[in-house]
C-alpha positions in Angstrom: 65.7 -85.9 -44.6 69.4 -84.6 -44.8 70.3 -81.3 -45.6 71.0 -81.6 -49.5 67.6 -83.6 -49.9 65.8 -80.7 -48.0 67.4 -78.0 -49.9 66.5 -80.0 -53.1 63.0 -80.5 -52.2 62.8 -76.6 -51.0 63.9 -75.7 -54.9 61.4 -78.0 -56.6 58.4 -76.3 -54.1 59.5 -72.9 -54.7 60.4 -73.3 -58.5 56.8 -74.6 -58.8 54.9 -72.2 -56.7 57.1 -69.3 -58.5 56.0 -71.0 -62.2 52.2 -70.9 -61.2 52.5 -67.4 -59.5 54.5 -65.8 -62.3 52.3 -67.2 -64.9 48.7 -67.0 -63.6 49.7 -62.9 -62.2 51.4 -62.1 -65.7 48.2 -63.3 -67.7 46.1 -61.2 -65.2 48.1 -57.8 -65.7 48.1 -59.1 -69.8 44.5 -58.9 -69.6 44.2 -55.5 -67.0 46.6 -53.5 -69.5 45.2 -54.6 -72.7 41.9 -52.9 -71.8 43.7 -49.9 -70.4 42.1 -46.4 -71.4 43.6 -42.8 -70.6 42.1 -41.7 -67.2 41.7 -44.7 -65.8 42.7 -45.1 -61.9 44.3 -48.6 -60.7 40.5 -49.7 -59.4 39.2 -49.7 -63.0 42.1 -51.1 -64.3 41.9 -54.3 -62.1 37.9 -54.8 -62.7 39.1 -55.7 -66.2 41.0 -59.2 -65.0 37.7 -61.1 -64.9 36.5 -59.3 -67.6 36.5 -62.4 -69.5 35.4 -65.2 -66.8 35.8 -68.0 -69.5 39.0 -67.7 -70.8 40.3 -66.4 -66.9 38.4 -69.7 -65.0 40.1 -71.9 -67.6 43.5 -70.9 -67.6 43.3 -70.9 -63.8 42.1 -74.3 -64.1 44.7 -75.7 -67.0 48.0 -73.9 -65.1 47.0 -75.4 -61.4 46.6 -79.1 -63.3 49.6 -79.0 -65.2 51.6 -78.5 -62.5 49.7 -81.1 -60.1 51.4 -84.3 -61.4 54.8 -82.2 -59.8 53.2 -81.5 -56.7 52.2 -85.7 -56.7 55.8 -86.6 -57.9 57.5 -84.7 -54.9 55.4 -86.0 -52.1 55.7 -89.5 -53.6 59.8 -88.9 -53.9 59.6 -88.5 -50.2 57.2 -91.0 -49.2 54.5 -88.4 -47.9 50.8 -89.5 -48.1 48.7 -86.7 -49.7 45.6 -87.8 -48.4 47.4 -88.2 -44.9 48.5 -84.4 -45.5 45.1 -83.5 -46.2 42.8 -85.5 -44.1 42.5 -87.3 -40.2 39.1 -88.9 -40.1 39.9 -88.8 -36.0 39.9 -84.6 -36.1 37.5 -84.3 -39.1 34.7 -82.2 -36.6 37.6 -80.1 -35.0 39.3 -79.4 -38.5 35.6 -78.6 -39.7 35.2 -76.3 -37.0 38.2 -74.6 -37.3 37.8 -73.8 -40.6 34.8 -72.4 -40.1 35.7 -69.9 -37.5 39.1 -69.0 -40.1 36.1 -68.9 -42.9 34.0 -66.1 -40.6 37.6 -64.3 -39.9 38.7 -64.3 -43.6 34.7 -62.8 -44.7 34.7 -59.8 -41.8 37.7 -59.0 -43.4 36.6 -59.2 -47.2 33.5 -57.2 -45.8 36.4 -54.2 -45.0 37.5 -54.6 -48.3 34.3 -54.2 -50.0 34.6 -49.9 -49.6 36.8 -50.2 -52.4 34.4 -50.6 -55.0 33.5 -47.2 -54.2 36.3 -45.7 -55.5 36.0 -47.1 -59.3 35.1 -44.7 -62.1 32.4 -45.3 -64.6 35.6 -46.9 -66.8 35.6 -50.1 -65.1 34.3 -52.9 -66.0 30.6 -53.3 -65.5 29.5 -56.4 -63.6 27.0 -58.2 -65.3 23.8 -58.6 -63.7 23.7 -61.7 -63.2 25.6 -65.0 -64.5 24.6 -67.6 -66.7 24.4 -71.3 -65.6 27.5 -72.7 -67.4 29.8 -69.8 -65.9 28.3 -70.4 -62.4 29.6 -74.6 -62.9 32.9 -73.0 -64.1 33.4 -70.6 -61.3 32.6 -73.6 -58.8 35.1 -75.9 -60.8 37.8 -73.3 -60.9 37.4 -71.2 -57.6 36.4 -73.7 -55.4 37.2 -76.9 -56.2 40.5 -76.5 -58.2 41.7 -72.9 -56.2 40.5 -74.4 -52.8 42.3 -77.8 -52.8 45.4 -77.7 -55.5 46.0 -74.0 -54.5 46.3 -75.5 -51.1 48.8 -78.1 -52.1 51.1 -75.7 -53.7 51.3 -72.4 -50.9 50.7 -74.4 -47.9 51.3 -78.1 -48.1 54.6 -76.9 -50.4 55.7 -74.3 -47.6 55.6 -76.5 -44.5 56.4 -79.6 -45.9 59.4 -78.6 -48.3 60.0 -75.1 -47.7 59.8 -75.1 -44.2 62.4 -77.8 -43.2 65.0 -75.1 -45.1 64.1 -71.8 -43.7 61.9 -72.6 -40.9 58.0 -73.1 -41.3 56.7 -69.6 -40.5 59.3 -67.5 -42.7 58.0 -70.7 -44.9 54.3 -70.3 -44.8 54.6 -66.2 -44.7 56.8 -66.2 -47.7 54.4 -68.4 -49.8 51.9 -66.3 -48.5 53.0 -63.3 -50.1 53.4 -65.2 -53.3 49.7 -66.1 -52.9 48.6 -62.5 -52.8 50.9 -61.6 -55.6 49.0 -64.3 -57.8 45.6 -62.0 -56.9 46.6 -58.7 -57.3 43.9 -57.5 -58.3 42.4 -57.9 -55.0 44.3 -55.1 -53.3 45.9 -57.7 -50.9 42.7 -59.3 -49.9 44.0 -62.9 -51.0 46.7 -62.2 -48.1 44.3 -61.9 -45.2 42.7 -65.1 -46.3 46.1 -66.4 -46.6 47.1 -65.7 -43.2 43.1 -67.5 -42.1 44.3 -70.9 -44.2 47.5 -70.4 -42.3 45.8 -70.4 -38.7 44.0 -73.4 -39.8 46.6 -75.5 -41.1 48.9 -74.6 -37.9 45.7 -75.4 -35.5 44.5 -78.5 -37.2 48.0 -79.6 -38.9 46.0 -80.9 -42.0 45.3 -79.4 -45.6 41.3 -80.0 -45.0 41.3 -77.0 -43.0 42.6 -74.6 -45.4 41.0 -75.9 -48.3 37.7 -75.5 -46.6 38.3 -71.8 -46.1 39.6 -71.0 -49.2 37.0 -73.3 -51.1 34.3 -71.5 -48.9 35.3 -68.0 -49.5 35.5 -68.4 -53.3 31.7 -69.9 -53.0 30.4 -67.3 -50.7 32.0 -64.7 -53.1 29.8 -66.2 -55.8 26.9 -66.3 -54.0 27.5 -62.2 -53.1 28.1 -61.9 -57.1 24.6 -63.5 -57.6 22.7 -62.0 -55.1 23.9 -58.8 -55.5 25.6 -58.4 -58.7 
């Protein structure tokens, strides 16, 4: 790959990820601020991002799926197999084990972040005591599968494979991880630490399967927590 091609690939990858980040983050800001009332603190405001989960999950799913063809094209143009980027059957057991370790680390951080909910006031969005079956299914489709798989192709795969050759692998991974956190700004930086766990798993295995498992399992555990704790 020559320098011109590498820069073109890096530009395409950066454009796609930036578009996804700004679109989703912009929608989240719109939803939050349309529910703003005088006296709310920042934590109250962020609680309204998921006030209509049906719309949020569907929009997140559509946004990721809409950009997926561009990702597939970028890999194909460079003769790279997405399947080979995701999984290596010879190291499958090791990859799953590393993902499990990364999940435990990310969940430990999430427990530390859970104290932030104590600073919400009575003006925050009231969390539902239970989730209907169709919402649970939509959560799993949107956050466990779509986000867990496609966002890892964008935020980890693109960073290493296409932007990495231009600015360096680790700088690219960290830059895209900042954007990953910006997309989920409403969780106060938790996604940045989840992203670090995904990066560690990706670097250790060289395959996207591990960060995909980390991302998907983190969102699945969040669902179980929501169902049990409310």
